C-alpha positions in Angstrom: 105.2 67.2 87.3 107.0 68.4 90.3 110.8 68.7 89.7 113.0 66.6 91.8 116.7 67.4 92.2 117.6 64.2 90.4 115.6 65.1 87.2 115.4 68.9 87.3 117.8 69.9 84.6 116.0 71.5 81.7 112.7 71.8 83.7 110.9 75.1 84.4 110.6 75.6 88.2 108.6 78.1 90.1 110.0 79.6 93.2 109.5 82.4 95.8 111.6 85.5 95.1 111.7 88.9 96.6 109.3 90.1 93.9 106.8 87.2 94.5 106.6 84.0 92.4 109.1 83.6 89.7 110.1 81.0 87.2 113.3 79.8 85.6 114.8 76.9 83.6 117.1 74.7 85.7 120.6 74.2 84.3 122.1 72.3 87.2 121.3 71.1 90.7 124.2 70.9 93.1 124.8 70.2 96.7 126.1 73.1 98.8 127.5 72.8 102.3 124.0 72.4 103.7 121.3 72.3 101.0 120.9 71.8 97.3 120.9 74.8 95.0 119.1 75.1 91.7 121.3 77.0 89.2 119.1 78.5 86.5 120.1 79.1 82.9 120.2 82.8 83.5 122.7 82.5 86.4 120.4 82.9 89.3 120.9 80.5 92.2 117.8 79.4 94.1 118.0 77.3 97.3 115.8 74.2 97.2 113.7 75.3 100.1 112.4 78.2 97.9 111.3 76.0 95.0 107.6 75.3 95.0 107.0 71.6 95.7 110.3 71.0 97.4 110.6 67.9 99.7 109.1 68.3 103.2 111.0 68.5 105.4 113.8 69.9 103.3 116.8 67.6 102.8 119.9 69.1 104.5 123.4 67.7 104.9 124.9 67.2 108.3 127.9 69.3 109.1 130.1 66.2 109.6 129.4 65.1 106.0 131.3 68.1 104.7 135.0 67.4 104.2 137.8 69.8 105.2 138.8 70.1 101.5 135.2 71.0 100.6 135.0 73.6 103.3 138.4 75.1 102.4 137.4 75.2 98.7 134.2 77.0 99.7 136.1 79.5 101.8 138.5 80.1 98.9 135.6 80.8 96.5 134.1 83.3 99.0 137.4 85.1 99.3 137.8 85.3 95.5 134.3 86.7 95.1 134.9 89.3 97.7 138.2 90.3 96.2 136.5 90.6 92.8 134.1 93.1 94.2 130.9 91.0 93.8 127.9 92.3 95.7 126.8 89.8 98.3 123.4 91.6 98.6 122.3 90.3 95.2 120.0 87.5 96.6 119.6 85.3 93.6 123.3 85.1 92.5 126.2 82.9 93.5 127.9 85.1 96.1 124.7 85.4 98.2 124.0 81.7 97.8 127.6 80.6 98.8 127.7 83.0 101.7 124.4 81.8 103.1 125.4 78.2 102.7 128.7 78.9 104.6 126.9 80.8 107.4 124.3 78.0 107.8 127.0 75.4 107.8 129.0 77.3 110.5 126.0 77.8 112.6 125.0 74.1 112.4 128.6 73.0 113.2 128.7 75.0 116.4 125.1 74.1 117.4 125.9 70.4 116.9 129.0 70.6 119.0 127.1 72.3 121.8 129.6 75.2 121.7 128.8 78.9 121.4 130.5 80.9 118.7 133.1 83.3 120.1 131.7 86.7 121.2 132.9 89.7 119.2 
């Protein structure tokens, strides 16, 4: 049976990782700013689009569906993780997952508005 986000808790999922195919037991599925993340029982965070058998096309939120409070809470968590010295390069853990969600959300927000991000 293919896991769906609605019934995935406790199921074993297969996903693409840096080392090839991997498996894990789903503890929780939660919406991020853009896509759903599968949180595994060992703490890894896998975006839905890396899960084998994910919906095609992937289900993504629209930037306007994200509330200001949600965005601010996301930013606050990122700041806390950075201040705690977490390594954002660890691609299957929460800092990487939250940072990627925030970057994708920001990109989509500017793209939708037809604006270009400020040049550095």
